[in-house]
C-alpha positions in Angstrom: -6.3 10.7 20.9 -9.2 9.6 18.7 -8.7 7.1 15.9 -9.6 8.1 12.3 -10.4 5.3 9.9 -10.1 6.0 6.2 -11.4 3.4 3.7 -9.4 3.2 0.5 -10.4 1.3 -2.7 -7.2 0.4 -4.5 -6.4 -0.8 -8.0 -2.9 -2.4 -8.5 -1.1 -0.9 -11.4 2.2 -2.7 -11.2 3.7 -5.4 -8.9 7.2 -6.8 -9.4 9.4 -9.3 -7.6 12.7 -7.5 -7.3 14.6 -10.7 -6.6 13.7 -14.0 -8.2 10.8 -16.0 -6.6 13.1 -18.5 -4.9 11.7 -18.5 -1.4 14.7 -17.0 0.3 15.2 -14.4 3.0 15.6 -10.9 1.5 13.1 -11.5 -1.4 11.5 -8.2 -2.2 8.2 -7.2 -3.8 7.5 -3.6 -5.0 4.1 -2.4 -5.9 2.4 0.8 -7.2 -1.4 1.3 -6.8 -4.0 3.9 -7.7 -6.4 4.8 -5.0 -9.7 5.0 -6.9 -12.1 5.9 -4.0 -11.7 7.3 -0.5 -14.4 6.8 2.1 -16.9 5.8 -0.6 -16.3 9.0 -2.8 -14.9 8.2 -6.2 -14.1 11.9 -6.7 -11.4 11.6 -4.0 -8.3 9.8 -5.5 -4.7 9.2 -4.6 -1.7 7.0 -5.0 0.0 4.3 -3.0 3.5 2.7 -3.3 5.0 0.0 -1.2 7.7 -2.6 -0.8 7.9 -5.9 1.1 11.0 -7.7 2.3 11.0 -11.3 3.5 12.6 -11.2 7.0 11.7 -14.7 8.3 10.6 -18.0 6.8 8.1 -19.1 5.8 6.1 -15.9 5.2 7.0 -13.0 7.5 7.4 -9.8 5.6 8.5 -6.3 6.6 6.3 -3.7 4.8 6.9 -0.1 4.1 4.3 2.1 2.3 3.7 5.6 1.2 0.5 7.4 0.3 -0.4 10.6 -1.6 -3.8 11.6 -0.5 -5.9 14.8 -1.0 -7.4 16.7 1.9 -10.2 14.3 3.1 -13.4 15.9 4.4 -14.4 14.9 7.9 -10.9 13.7 8.9 -7.7 15.5 10.1 -6.0 14.6 6.9 
């Protein structure tokens, strides 16, 4: 199966530490971003949301993300 690379230009709208910044396991960061450009085309836009959970010290995080993207010309998406 061929690989498709999509380049996204992202602007962070909001980022919040859900638990206090106390360097402990289970700390969480949630963020929301606007995708302002896809594959160099500023007319193609989308949204991105994610959260990170600290799973190991000092800095190992589990990351989960979701994207809302338009149909992107030249890709299977």
